[in-house]
N, C-alpha and C positions, 0 to 999 in steps of 0.2 A: 624278083623271084629267082631263087637259086636254080641251078641245073637239076638238082634232086627234086625240088618242089615242082618244077615244070614237068618232069617225068611222072611224078605221082599224079598231078592234075590231069595229064593226058590219059592216064590209066583209068581215072575215076570218072571224069566228065564226058558227057556225050559230045560236047564242043570244047575246043581248046580255049580255056577261060582267059580273058584279058584282065589285067590289073584294073581295078576300079569298075568292074562290071556291076552296075548298081542292082540289077534284078537278082543276079546270083548271090551277091553279098546280102541282100535283103532276105532271100530264102534261107541262107545258112544261118543268118542271125536269128530269124524266127524259129528255125529248127532247133538251134541251140537253146533258146529260151524255153521252148516246149519240153525239151528233154530235161531241163532243170525241174520241171513240174510233174512229169510223168514218164513212164517207161516207153521204149521204142515201140513196143507192140500197141500201146494205147494211143500213140500219135498217128494221125493219118495225113495223107497229102493235102486234103482239103484244109485241115488245120494249119498246115505249114504255109500254103499259098495264101490262105485268108489272112493270117497274121502278117505276112510279108506284103500284102496289098497287090498281089499279082494273081494271074489265073492258074488253074491246075496245069494247063498246057505249058505254061512258063516253067513250072517245075520239071516236067518231063523233057523240056527242051535241053535241060542241063544234065539231068540224072535219070538213070534207068528206073530207079526205085528209091524208096526212103532208106533201105538198107545200104545201097551204094552211096547215097548222100552222106551217110555216117562217116564213110572213109574220107570225104572231103572235109568234114569237121575234124578229122584226126590228123590234119596236115602238121600240127604242132608235134604230135608224137612221132610222125615220120621224120620230120626235121631233126628232132632230138636223137632218134635212132641213127640218122645219117651222121650227126655230129659225134655221137658216141663211137660209131665205127671209125670215123676219122682219127679220133684220139687213140683208139686201139691200134689202128693200122700204122700210125706213125712210129709206134714202138719206141718212144723217146721217154727218158726218165725212169723213175722207179715204177716197176710193173704194178705193184700194189696200189700206189696212188693213181696210176693211170686207169686201172680197171675200176677202182672205187669212184673215180670222177665220172667215168662213162655210165656206170650203173646209176649213180645219183642223178644224172641228167634224165634218165628214163623215169625214175620215180618222180622227179620234179614235174615232168610233162603230164603224168597221170594226176598228180596233186593239183595241177593248174586247171584240170577239167575232168574230174572223176565221173561226172554224169555222162560225158560223151564216151569215155572208155567203157563204162557199163553198157552203153548203147552199142558199142562195137562188139562186145561179147554177145549180145543178143543177135546182132546182124550176122556175125560169123556162124552162130548156131542155126540160124534160120535160112540163110541164103548161100547156095552153092557158089554163086557168082562172086560174092564177097569173100568167101573162103579162098577161092582161086586167086583173086587179086591180092589178098593179104599174103597168101603163101608165095606168090610170085615175088612180091616185094621182100619177104623174109628170105627167100632163096638167094636173092641178090646179096643181102647182107651176109648170109652164111658163107657164100663163095669168097667174099672179100676177107672175112675173118679166117677162113680156112687157109687162104694164101698167106696171111700174116703168121699163122701158126707154123706153116711150112718154112717160112723165112726165118723165124726164130729158132726152129729146130736146126736148120742148116747152119745157123750162126753159133750153135752150141749153147744158146741161152734157154731154150725150152727142152723139155724131156721128150724122148721118142715115145710114140704111142700109136693108137689106132689112126685110121685115115683122118687127116686134119679136117676135111670138109664135113665128115660125119661128127667129129668132136664139136665143131663149130655149131652144127645144127642142134645137137643135144644141149649145148650151153645156151643157145637161144630159147630152147624149150624151157629151161630153168627160168630164164628171164620172163618169158610169157606167163608161166604159171604164177610166178611171184607177183607180177604186176596185176594179174587177175585177182589174186587174193587181197592185195593191197587196196585195189579199187573197191572191193566189196567189204573192206574193213575187217578182214580176217588175217590170221597168220601173226607172225612176230611184230613187235613195234618197228616202225620204219627204219630206225638206225640199226637195229639188230638184223633186220631183213637185208639191208644193204651190205652189212658186214659179212653175213653168211654167204650171200651170192658172190661177193668179192673173193672170199676164201675158196669157194668152189671153183671159180674161174682160175684163180691164181694157182691152186693146187693141181688142177687138171692140166693147165698149159705148162707151168714151170716146175711143178713137182715140189714146191716149197712155198712157205708163207712169205719169206723175205729174200727173194733172189737178188744177187748182186748184178 
């Protein structure tokens, strides 16, 4: 478990999960299977615990609600976002390639599990707690990207502009909306979607499509 994964799990779980916790793994596996078959709203905790072969109380031992449990299923997306951030923050190599690689990682994570991303959209819309946890994680990413933008500006590689933290937050808004549309099967084809997002990030931070 990475440091980022551990931080995410501590935010999501009622208990600090241990690797190989059979009951928790069974619950998440059952939940994932059910979300492949129906919407989050249609799934109930009895369905999840019954398919996992545990009691309802076992579910609530780990998770406050099914909406919060969705965040545990989104560990892969969180890890992809952390990896994308690391690629961006290193600021090594061609910016266009670096940004495109980071955006592609996010699209890959949604394509790996589109049903759970759609469940996340439901959970964020219906649960204030989930929105707060999601926003807290996103704020951490925005702060790191904002620092990268400030560093690139100070080095003369990025163009001057509005507050870097605000720019980072808006760019993440672009990503969020794009991933939502992609998971729902709307918007441009995947390759054009990634190309457009890369162009927006590159133009906003560096002011040019192909900075040296």
